[in-house]
C-alpha positions in Angstrom: 21.1 -23.8 -159.5 23.4 -25.7 -157.2 23.4 -25.2 -153.4 26.5 -23.1 -153.4 25.0 -20.5 -155.7 21.8 -20.4 -153.7 23.7 -19.6 -150.6 25.6 -16.8 -152.2 22.4 -15.2 -153.5 20.9 -15.3 -150.0 23.9 -13.4 -148.5 23.6 -10.7 -151.2 19.9 -10.2 -150.5 20.5 -9.9 -146.8 23.3 -7.3 -147.4 21.1 -5.2 -149.6 18.4 -5.2 -146.9 20.8 -4.1 -144.2 22.3 -1.5 -146.5 18.9 0.1 -147.1 18.2 0.1 -143.4 21.5 1.8 -142.5 21.0 4.4 -145.2 17.6 5.2 -143.9 18.9 5.4 -140.3 21.7 7.7 -141.3 19.3 10.0 -143.1 17.2 10.3 -140.0 20.2 11.0 -137.8 21.4 13.8 -140.2 17.9 15.2 -140.2 17.8 15.3 -136.4 21.3 16.9 -136.4 20.2 19.6 -138.8 17.2 20.4 -136.6 19.3 20.6 -133.5 21.8 22.9 -135.2 19.0 25.1 -136.4 17.5 25.3 -132.9 21.0 26.0 -131.3 21.6 28.7 -133.9 18.3 30.3 -133.1 19.1 30.5 -129.3 22.9 31.1 -129.5 22.6 34.9 -129.5 20.3 35.0 -126.5 22.6 32.9 -124.3 25.9 34.5 -125.3 26.0 37.0 -122.5 25.1 34.3 -120.0 27.9 32.0 -121.2 30.4 34.9 -120.9 29.3 35.5 -117.3 29.7 31.8 -116.4 33.1 31.8 -118.0 34.2 34.8 -116.0 32.9 33.1 -112.8 34.8 29.9 -113.7 38.0 31.9 -114.2 37.5 33.6 -110.8 36.9 30.2 -109.1 40.1 28.8 -110.7 42.0 31.8 -109.5 40.6 31.5 -106.0 41.4 27.8 -106.0 45.0 28.5 -107.1 45.3 31.2 -104.4 44.0 28.9 -101.7 46.3 26.1 -102.8 49.2 28.5 -102.6 48.1 29.7 -99.1 47.5 26.1 -97.9 51.0 25.1 -99.2 52.5 28.2 -97.5 50.7 27.3 -94.2 51.9 23.7 -94.4 55.4 24.9 -95.0 55.2 27.3 -92.1 53.8 24.6 -89.8 56.5 22.2 -90.9 59.1 24.9 -90.1 57.5 25.6 -86.7 57.5 22.0 -85.8 61.1 21.8 -86.7 62.1 24.6 -84.4 60.0 23.5 -81.5 62.2 21.9 -78.9 61.2 19.0 -76.6 60.2 21.3 -73.7 57.8 23.3 -75.9 56.2 20.2 -77.3 55.8 18.9 -73.7 54.2 22.2 -72.8 51.7 21.9 -75.6 50.8 18.4 -74.4 50.4 19.6 -70.8 47.9 22.2 -72.0 45.6 19.3 -72.8 45.6 18.1 -69.1 43.9 19.7 -66.1 45.9 22.5 -64.7 45.7 21.4 -61.1 44.2 19.0 -58.6 41.3 21.3 -58.0 40.3 21.2 -61.7 40.1 17.4 -61.3 38.0 17.6 -58.2 35.6 20.2 -59.6 35.2 18.0 -62.7 33.5 15.4 -60.5 29.7 15.5 -60.0 30.4 16.4 -56.3 33.4 17.7 -54.4 32.1 16.2 -51.1 34.6 13.8 -49.7 31.8 11.4 -48.8 30.5 11.4 -52.4 34.0 11.0 -53.9 34.7 8.1 -51.5 31.5 6.4 -52.4 32.0 6.8 -56.1 35.5 5.5 -56.0 34.8 2.7 -53.5 34.5 -0.4 -55.6 35.4 0.7 -59.2 34.1 -1.1 -62.3 32.2 2.0 -63.5 32.8 4.9 -65.8 33.7 7.2 -62.9 36.2 4.8 -61.2 37.7 1.9 -63.2 38.8 -1.2 -61.1 42.5 -0.1 -60.9 41.5 3.4 -59.7 39.4 2.4 -56.8 39.7 2.3 -53.0 39.0 -1.5 -53.2 42.1 -2.2 -55.3 44.3 0.5 -53.7 43.7 -1.3 -50.4 45.4 -4.4 -51.6 48.7 -5.0 -49.8 51.7 -5.2 -52.1 52.8 -8.4 -50.4 49.4 -10.0 -50.4 50.1 -12.0 -53.5 47.2 -14.4 -53.1 44.8 -11.5 -52.3 44.0 -13.3 -49.0 43.2 -10.0 -47.2 40.9 -8.4 -49.8 37.7 -9.8 -48.3 38.8 -8.8 -44.8 39.5 -5.3 -46.1 36.0 -5.2 -47.6 34.4 -6.2 -44.4 36.3 -3.4 -42.6 34.9 -1.0 -45.3 31.4 -2.1 -44.4 32.1 -0.9 -40.8 34.0 2.2 -41.8 31.3 3.8 -44.0 31.8 7.2 -45.4 29.5 8.6 -42.8 31.6 7.0 -40.0 34.9 8.2 -41.6 33.5 11.7 -41.6 33.4 11.6 -37.8 37.2 11.1 -37.7 37.7 14.7 -38.8 38.2 16.6 -35.6 40.0 19.7 -36.9 41.1 20.8 -40.3 44.3 22.9 -41.1 43.7 26.6 -41.1 45.5 29.7 -42.4 49.2 29.0 -43.2 48.6 25.3 -42.7 45.8 25.2 -45.2 48.0 27.2 -47.6 50.5 24.3 -47.1 47.8 21.9 -48.3 47.6 23.8 -51.6 51.4 23.7 -52.1 51.4 19.9 -51.4 48.6 19.4 -54.0 50.6 21.4 -56.5 53.7 19.3 -55.9 51.7 16.1 -56.2 50.0 17.2 -59.4 53.2 18.3 -61.1 54.8 15.0 -60.1 51.8 13.0 -61.4 51.9 14.8 -64.7 55.6 14.1 -65.1 55.2 10.4 -64.3 52.3 10.0 -66.8 54.2 11.8 -69.5 57.2 9.7 -69.0 55.1 6.6 -69.1 53.6 7.8 -72.4 57.1 8.1 -73.9 57.7 11.8 -73.6 61.4 12.6 -73.8 62.6 15.4 -71.6 65.5 17.7 -72.2 68.8 16.9 -70.5 68.5 20.0 -68.3 64.9 19.3 -67.3 64.4 19.2 -63.5 62.3 16.3 -62.5 59.4 17.3 -60.2 59.9 16.0 -56.7 57.7 13.7 -54.7 55.6 14.6 -51.7 57.6 13.8 -48.6 55.7 12.4 -45.6 57.2 11.6 -42.2 55.3 9.5 -39.6 56.5 9.6 -36.0 55.2 7.4 -33.2 55.8 4.5 -30.8 55.5 0.7 -31.0 51.9 0.8 -32.3 52.9 2.9 -35.3 55.9 0.5 -35.8 53.4 -2.3 -36.3 54.1 -4.4 -33.2 51.5 -7.3 -33.1 50.0 -6.2 -36.4 50.7 -9.5 -38.1 50.3 -11.6 -35.0 46.7 -10.4 -34.3 45.5 -11.4 -37.7 42.1 -13.0 -38.3 43.0 -14.0 -41.8 45.6 -16.5 -40.6 49.3 -16.9 -39.8 50.0 -18.2 -43.3 49.5 -14.6 -44.5 51.8 -13.0 -42.0 53.5 -9.8 -43.3 56.4 -8.2 -41.6 55.3 -5.7 -38.9 56.8 -2.7 -40.6 55.0 -3.6 -43.9 51.8 -4.5 -41.9 51.8 -1.1 -40.1 49.4 1.6 -41.3 52.0 4.2 -42.4 53.4 1.8 -45.1 49.8 1.0 -46.1 49.0 4.7 -46.5 52.1 5.3 -48.7 51.3 2.3 -50.9 47.6 3.3 -51.1 48.5 6.8 -52.4 51.2 5.4 -54.8 48.7 2.9 -56.2 46.3 5.6 -57.2 49.0 8.1 -58.1 52.1 6.1 -59.0 55.5 7.3 -57.8 54.1 10.6 -56.3 54.6 10.0 -52.6 57.8 9.2 -50.6 57.0 8.1 -47.1 59.2 7.5 -44.0 58.0 5.7 -40.9 60.5 6.4 -38.1 58.3 5.1 -35.3 60.3 3.7 -32.4 59.1 1.5 -29.6 59.0 2.9 -26.1 59.2 6.5 -27.2 56.7 9.3 -26.7 56.2 12.9 -27.9 59.0 14.2 -25.7 61.5 12.0 -27.6 60.0 13.0 -30.9 60.3 16.7 -30.1 64.0 16.3 -29.4 64.6 14.3 -32.6 63.2 17.2 -34.6 64.7 19.9 -32.5 68.2 18.5 -32.7 67.8 17.3 -36.3 68.3 13.7 -35.4 66.4 12.1 -38.4 67.8 9.1 -40.3 70.1 10.0 -43.2 67.5 8.9 -45.8 64.9 11.4 -44.5 65.1 14.7 -46.4 65.6 17.9 -44.5 62.6 19.6 -46.0 59.4 17.6 -45.3 55.9 18.3 -46.6 53.9 16.5 -44.0 54.6 15.3 -40.5 52.1 12.9 -38.8 52.2 12.8 -35.0 51.1 9.3 -33.8 52.3 9.1 -30.2 48.9 9.2 -28.5 49.0 5.7 -27.1 52.6 6.0 -25.8 51.8 9.4 -24.3 49.2 7.8 -22.1 51.6 5.2 -20.6 51.9 4.8 -16.9 55.5 6.1 -17.3 54.1 9.5 -18.4 51.8 9.4 -15.4 54.9 8.9 -13.2 56.8 11.7 -14.9 53.8 14.0 -14.3 53.7 13.0 -10.6 57.4 13.7 -10.3 56.9 17.2 -11.7 53.7 17.7 -9.6 51.5 17.9 -12.7 48.3 16.1 -13.7 48.5 13.7 -16.6 46.4 16.2 -18.7 48.9 19.0 -18.0 51.9 16.7 -18.8 50.5 15.6 -22.1 49.4 19.1 -23.0 52.9 20.4 -22.4 54.5 17.7 -24.5 52.1 18.3 -27.3 52.5 22.0 -27.3 56.3 21.8 -27.3 56.1 19.4 -30.3 53.8 21.7 -32.2 55.9 24.8 -31.6 59.1 22.9 -32.6 57.6 21.8 -35.9 55.8 25.0 -36.7 58.6 27.4 -35.7 58.4 30.2 -38.2 61.3 30.4 -40.7 63.5 33.4 -40.1 66.6 32.5 -42.2 67.7 30.2 -45.0 69.4 28.0 -42.5 66.0 27.1 -41.0 63.4 24.7 -42.4 60.1 25.7 -43.9 57.3 24.4 -41.5 55.5 21.4 -42.9 51.9 20.5 -42.7 51.4 19.0 -39.2 48.7 16.4 -38.5 47.8 14.7 -35.3 46.4 11.1 -35.2 44.6 9.8 -32.1 44.7 6.0 -32.0 44.3 5.5 -28.2 41.4 3.3 -27.0 42.6 2.8 -23.5 43.7 0.2 -21.0 46.7 2.2 -19.7 43.9 3.9 -17.8 40.8 1.9 -16.9 38.4 4.8 -16.4 36.7 5.7 -19.7 36.8 9.5 -19.1 40.6 9.3 -18.5 41.1 7.4 -21.7 39.6 10.3 -23.6 42.1 12.8 -22.2 44.6 12.6 -25.1 41.7 13.1 -27.6 40.6 16.2 -25.8 44.1 17.7 -25.6 44.9 17.0 -29.2 41.6 18.6 -30.3 42.1 21.6 -28.1 45.6 22.4 -29.3 44.8 21.6 -33.0 42.0 24.2 -33.0 44.2 26.7 -31.2 47.1 26.3 -33.6 45.1 25.7 -36.8 46.2 22.1 -37.3 44.7 18.9 -38.8 43.5 16.4 -36.2 42.0 13.0 -37.0 40.8 10.3 -34.6 40.7 6.6 -35.5 39.6 6.0 -31.9 36.4 8.0 -32.4 35.6 6.0 -35.5 35.5 2.6 -33.7 35.0 3.5 -30.1 31.4 2.2 -30.0 32.4 -1.1 -31.6 35.1 -1.6 -29.0 33.1 -0.4 -26.0 30.1 -2.4 -27.2 32.0 -5.7 -27.4 35.3 -5.8 -25.5 35.9 -9.3 -26.9 36.3 -8.0 -30.5 39.8 -7.7 -31.8 39.4 -6.3 -35.3 39.7 -2.7 -34.1 41.6 -3.1 -30.8 44.1 -5.4 -29.3 43.3 -9.1 -29.2 43.9 -9.1 -25.4 42.0 -5.9 -24.8 40.9 -4.8 -22.3 43.7 -6.6 -20.5 47.0 -4.7 -20.5 47.9 -4.9 -24.2 48.1 -1.7 -26.2 49.1 -3.1 -29.6 46.2 -3.8 -32.0 46.2 -6.2 -35.0 46.0 -5.9 -38.7 42.3 -4.8 -38.7 43.2 -1.6 -36.8 46.1 -0.8 -39.1 44.0 -1.3 -42.2 41.3 0.9 -40.7 43.7 3.6 -39.7 44.9 3.6 -43.3 41.4 4.4 -44.4 41.0 7.1 -41.7 44.3 8.9 -42.8 43.5 8.7 -46.5 40.0 10.0 -46.0 41.3 12.9 -44.0 43.8 13.7 -46.8 40.8 13.7 -49.2 38.8 16.0 -47.0 41.7 18.4 -46.7 42.1 18.5 -50.5 38.4 19.1 -51.2 38.2 21.7 -48.5 41.2 23.6 -50.0 39.7 23.4 -53.5 36.3 24.6 -52.3 37.9 27.3 -50.3 39.3 28.7 -53.6 35.8 28.9 -54.9 34.7 31.3 -52.1 38.0 33.0 -51.5 40.6 32.8 -48.7 39.6 32.1 -45.1 41.0 35.4 -43.8 39.0 38.4 -44.8 39.8 42.1 -45.4 39.2 41.8 -49.2 36.0 43.3 -50.4 36.2 41.6 -53.9 36.5 38.0 -52.9 34.8 35.8 -55.5 31.6 34.2 -54.3 31.1 36.7 -51.4 28.5 39.5 -51.4 29.8 42.7 -52.8 30.2 45.5 -50.3 28.2 48.5 -51.1 30.6 50.9 -49.4 34.0 51.2 -47.7 32.4 52.2 -44.4 34.1 50.7 -41.4 32.4 49.6 -38.2 33.8 49.7 -34.7 34.7 46.5 -32.9 36.0 44.7 -36.0 38.9 42.3 -35.2 42.3 43.3 -36.4 44.0 41.2 -39.1 46.1 38.4 -37.8 49.8 38.2 -38.9 50.0 34.9 -40.6 53.6 34.0 -39.9 53.4 34.1 -36.1 52.6 31.4 -33.6 50.1 32.3 -30.9 51.3 32.6 -27.3 51.8 29.3 -25.4 48.6 28.0 -23.8 50.1 27.9 -20.4 48.1 27.3 -17.2 48.2 31.0 -16.4 47.2 32.3 -19.9 43.9 34.1 -19.4 41.4 36.3 -21.2 43.0 39.2 -19.3 46.3 39.1 -21.1 45.9 36.9 -24.2 45.4 39.7 -26.7 48.5 41.5 -25.4 50.6 38.4 -25.6 49.1 37.5 -29.0 50.1 40.9 -30.4 53.5 40.7 -28.8 54.1 37.4 -30.5 53.0 38.8 -33.9 55.3 41.9 -33.5 58.3 39.8 -32.5 57.7 37.5 -35.5 57.2 40.4 -37.9 60.5 42.0 -36.8 62.3 38.8 -37.7 60.5 38.2 -41.0 62.7 37.7 -44.1 62.3 37.1 -47.9 62.4 33.3 -48.2 62.5 33.5 -52.0 66.1 34.6 -51.7 67.0 31.1 -50.3 68.5 28.5 -52.6 67.9 24.8 -52.6 71.5 24.3 -51.5 71.0 26.3 -48.3 72.3 24.1 -45.5 70.4 23.1 -42.5 72.9 21.9 -40.0 72.6 20.1 -36.7 72.8 22.2 -33.5 74.6 19.4 -31.6 78.4 18.9 -31.3 77.8 15.2 -30.5 74.7 13.1 -31.0 73.5 9.6 -31.6 70.2 7.8 -31.0 69.7 4.1 -30.7 66.7 3.8 -32.9 68.4 5.6 -35.8 71.4 3.2 -35.8 71.7 -0.2 -37.5 73.7 -3.0 -35.9 76.6 -2.4 -38.2 77.1 1.1 -36.8 79.4 1.3 -33.7 78.5 3.8 -31.0 82.0 3.7 -29.5 83.5 4.5 -33.0 81.3 7.6 -33.2 82.6 8.6 -29.7 86.2 7.7 -30.5 87.4 11.4 -31.3 86.2 12.4 -27.8 86.7 9.2 -25.8 89.3 9.4 -23.0 88.3 6.4 -20.9 86.1 3.4 -21.4 86.2 1.0 -18.5 83.5 -1.6 -19.0 81.0 -0.2 -21.4 80.1 -2.0 -24.6 77.5 -1.9 -27.4 74.6 -4.4 -27.1 71.5 -5.1 -29.1 68.9 -6.9 -27.0 65.6 -7.4 -28.9 66.8 -5.0 -31.6 67.4 -2.1 -29.1 70.9 -0.9 -29.6 72.7 0.9 -26.7 75.6 1.1 -24.4 75.6 -1.4 -21.5 78.0 -1.9 -18.6 80.0 -5.1 -18.2 81.3 -4.5 -14.7 79.9 -3.0 -11.5 82.1 0.1 -11.6 81.9 0.7 -15.4 83.0 4.2 -16.3 82.9 6.3 -19.5 84.7 9.6 -20.0 84.3 12.0 -23.0 86.2 15.3 -23.5 85.4 18.0 -26.0 87.4 21.1 -27.1 84.6 23.5 -27.7 84.2 25.3 -31.0 80.5 25.9 -30.5 78.2 26.8 -27.7 76.5 23.9 -25.8 73.6 24.6 -23.4 72.0 21.2 -22.9 73.3 17.7 -22.4 70.5 15.1 -23.2 70.7 11.4 -22.3 68.2 8.9 -23.6 68.0 5.9 -21.3 65.9 2.7 -21.2 63.9 1.9 -18.1 63.0 -1.8 -17.7 61.7 -4.2 -15.0 62.5 -7.5 -13.3 65.2 -8.7 -10.9 68.0 -8.0 -13.4 67.1 -4.3 -13.5 66.5 -3.8 -9.8 68.4 -0.8 -8.4 69.8 0.1 -11.8 71.3 3.6 -11.7 74.0 5.8 -13.3 75.6 9.1 -12.3 76.5 11.7 -14.9 79.0 14.4 -14.0 79.8 17.4 -16.2 82.8 19.7 -15.9 83.6 22.9 -17.9 87.1 24.4 -17.8 86.9 27.9 -19.1 89.4 29.0 -21.7 92.2 31.3 -20.4 90.4 31.9 -17.1 91.9 31.1 -13.7 88.6 30.1 -12.1 87.2 26.9 -10.7 85.6 24.6 -13.3 81.8 24.6 -13.6 80.5 21.3 -12.3 77.0 19.7 -12.5 75.7 16.2 -12.0 72.6 14.1 -11.9 71.6 10.5 -11.2 69.3 8.5 -13.6 67.4 5.4 -12.6 67.0 2.5 -15.1 64.3 0.5 -13.2 60.5 1.0 -13.0 57.6 -1.2 -11.8 55.9 -1.3 -15.2 56.4 -4.6 -17.2 57.7 -2.8 -20.3 61.0 -1.5 -21.6 60.7 2.2 -22.6 62.9 5.1 -23.5 63.1 8.3 -21.5 65.0 11.6 -21.9 67.0 13.2 -19.0 69.1 16.3 -19.3 71.4 18.7 -17.6 70.6 22.3 -18.5 73.8 24.4 -18.3 71.8 27.6 -18.3 74.2 30.6 -17.8 77.1 28.2 -17.6 76.8 27.1 -21.3 80.1 26.4 -23.0 81.9 28.9 -25.2 84.5 28.6 -27.9 87.8 27.5 -26.5 86.3 25.8 -23.3 86.9 22.2 -22.4 83.8 20.1 -21.7 84.2 16.8 -19.8 81.3 14.3 -19.4 81.7 11.3 -17.1 79.2 8.4 -16.9 79.4 5.8 -14.1 77.3 2.8 -13.0 76.4 3.5 -9.4 73.5 1.1 -8.7 72.4 -2.3 -9.8 74.1 -4.6 -12.2 73.0 -3.3 -15.6 71.8 -0.2 -17.4 71.3 0.9 -21.1 72.1 4.3 -22.6 70.0 4.7 -25.8 71.3 8.1 -26.9 73.3 11.2 -26.2 72.7 14.7 -27.6 74.9 17.6 -26.5 73.4 20.7 -28.2 73.2 24.5 -28.2 69.6 24.8 -26.9 
């Protein structure tokens, strides 16, 4: 047998073996199948009812699933339709619901509403409570300190001005209507903050959407508040010098607040050198604010304390046979009553939140007790009228008295005659003002927790519930909230204060009106037929052009601007100026703001003012009045003072002719810094 045949036989044998194995395997498989079929057949009848039940359950689940899918699809369609009909304003409203509703919600979300605790938690940043950008440390950075040269100096000041020390600057907090004003300011600020954040996040507002306004803050004061010497007395170095207005504390406060809450605050510093509270009162009374300052202000900060203690104020007090305390008290009270005058018509302003700042550390008076006079007066009147009063001087007084050579908190030349402090004081005053703002906010929000300050409500949240409506004799009567108390004159006594208080309330109640009827366009006009004030002009504005409609004679008066002080100055020894007005409104008072200065040039400086009123259609002698005003004093400063002619019962009427003549009658020079001819 050859090899080829042998190989063929081997393959055949292998195939037979495999075939036998497969056949046997198939037989076993069929056998197992038959056994399984038999077993299934034996149990099929027992499980039939169970199978039918499971089938019914499955059908029900399928039906439910189909129903749910239909419902889900229907909901999705409805949601899609709802989203399509929502306009931008509604979407914004939904987004706002995710934010806190007000500032108080934010404050109460913190672990403590104590101003000291909040200040401490937000002092340095870098933690989960206060990130770096949202800290006092970074908010203190000056916007023009590009190299951060002042940051370490700021931090050193914070070591001195601890939260405990800042707490001592709070002399009085707003009360009653003034505290209500704090609440409205917080509401304005929060709405503005929400708007700014939403705009930043890309929210698009409708075309007719009214942008929430900013909080409007006005600061009034003298040369200290202007920032005189702020950059000069600077321990960091001259290379870091910042312009005095930017160095001064008001601008620092505005920037601090806008760093923490971007674009929420609009601030105006209209401080003017050589002015005191008397000038500030007239500026507000006669509506002589710069054009960029809004008519309706939220906060006014009075910062005249240093200028109010000038020797010139002492001289004014002596001329009126008053003590310095009485003189300053009278100026402060007139300012307060001018600002807080209740609103009785749409033509009048809503009273703002009024705050007093004491920054006077002395050296106009050498005796320590006398230097504390303005602090005492400010505190006395703030408590009486329910105002906020803060004292930078009290925060640093021990540092200054303990080392009169220091110049971080007082003037570099102190205690010599230099009232202007350096950058350290202005930075510190910034901290004082901001801390007092924080305290007012937390006080207002905590007041909401326990109810309003004024009582007569038995269901105030947080207060014990009254068990009955029983009344008890001797309970004080409710105070009418829209009235000012009687003036705190020298003769006001316990014998008549209640009577005068009730008289003031009744008079105010009789004039009350519904302020909600006023529109934003309600006009607030000036009460003056002619007015200008040096410090509110720029060098491009011409005083004589303002006077042109009334000018009948100008013999030797011209506009000058020495050291930035704009005014009218005589160029000849007999310089004369005449103004004539055909009256359409009543005028009761003619105010003249003049500068008093020193030195040989100003010796004997004096003008004479004559006023004549020719009555309309009446054959009677003209009403005539006059006064002389001196422009020289022995103090080595140049300061502004107000003198006036009060027409009293001789006030002008419609159709009268008013003539005002001004003539130089002494010395070789003079400077008129303003004129205001007004109806009160």
